[in-house]
N, C-alpha and C positions, 0 to 999 in steps of 0.2 A: 409335575404334567407344566411345563416350563410355554412360558410365550411372549409373544414381543409384538408392539404394536407400531406401526412405521404412519406416518402423516406425509405423502406431499401434495402440491398441488399444481393444477394444469391450466393455463389459459385456451380457452375456447374462444373462437373466433364471427363465428356465424348464430342468427338466432335458434337454431338448430343444428347440431350435429350432432356426429357418433366419434366420439376419439376409441383407439386402440390403445389400451394400455397394457399388453403383453408384454414391453420390452421393461418397463416399471417394476411390474408385477414380479417378473423373473426376475429381477438387479434383487427386489427387495428379498427375494426366497433365496438367490446362493448366495447373498451377505447373510442370512439368516443361519444360515448349515443344516436346516430340518432337514430330514430327509424323509422321514413322516410325519404323517399330520394332516391338518384344513387348515387351510388359509380364507379369513375371512376380508370382501370388500366392501366399504362401504362409503356412500356417500351421503353430508351432512346437510342435504341442501333440498327445500321444496321444490324445487325446477326441474333437478337434474336426476341422474338415473344411473344403474347401473347391470348391466346384462352380454350374459352370453349368446352368440350369434356368429354365423358366415363369417370367413377374413378372405377366401379366394376372388370372391367379384363384386366390383366395388360400387357394382348396381343394386346391389343389396342394401347399402346402407342407404342409398337413390330411392330405393321403392319402402323403406322402414319411413325414413323423411317425410313422402306422399304419402302413405298408410296413414301413421299419427296425423298429420296435418288435413287427411279428409273424415278423419274418424274425428281428431278431435281440433275444430275450426277454431280460432278466436271469435267468439259472437259480439255483437255491441251488446245485446241482450245481458251479457255479465256484468255483475256488479261489483267484483273485485276491485277495487280503486288502481293499481297499480296494473291494469291492463293485461295480465299473464296468467287468466283462470286455467287457459290451456297445459299451458307448463306445469298447470301443479294435478291437472288430468292426468297427461302423459307419464310424469313421475309417479302417480300412482299406481298406475295399470303398468308400468315396466317394473317398479322395485327400486330399494332405496341400497341393494347388498345382495350379492352371492356369495354363495360357498363353494367353494374349489378342492377339490380331494389333492393333498400330495403324495405322492408315490417313488423312491428312488431320488429324493428331493427334483423332481420336476410337479408340472402342473400336469394333473390329468385334463385333457381336453381331447374333445374330436380331431379328428383330422383335418379340417375346413374351418374350426373352433376359434374364436378371440375373446376375450374380453373388451369393454365398452364400456366408457364413459358416456352415457348420452346429456346431450344440452338439451334444454330446453328453453330457456330465458336468456340465451347469451346477447354478445361477448359479454364472457365474464369470467374473472380467475374465480375457481375449483377447488377445495379440496378432497381431497378422498384418503379414506385412512386404512387400515392391512394391518388384519389380526392374524398371525400364526400360530396356533395352537400345533404343538408337538404331541405326539401320540402314537 
């Protein structure tokens, strides 16, 4: 069962943002030549995450950001010395990875779905790992 692992970096511009990864992932998949299998997208950062959500209406990203900030505000009572406990909480809830199905050389996503890198402590340069498992 052949596997391919790729790494790319993204630069985020804000404290919190949701960055589309579709074009990078589609390019990696095309270059792999894999027609059937799975793709794992992984973020090795404790204040970043990977998720799948709607791509059609930009208000969804705005609402996600608003909801995250209201659910996990950065409180003065937190004792983590870096002052980014809210980012750690958001990352833990969203998760570090997503697994995607590859069928006929394409990622299987719903009509309105995209894959996002979620920045919760930016701006930063972040790494994203992609593992493709053919099968």
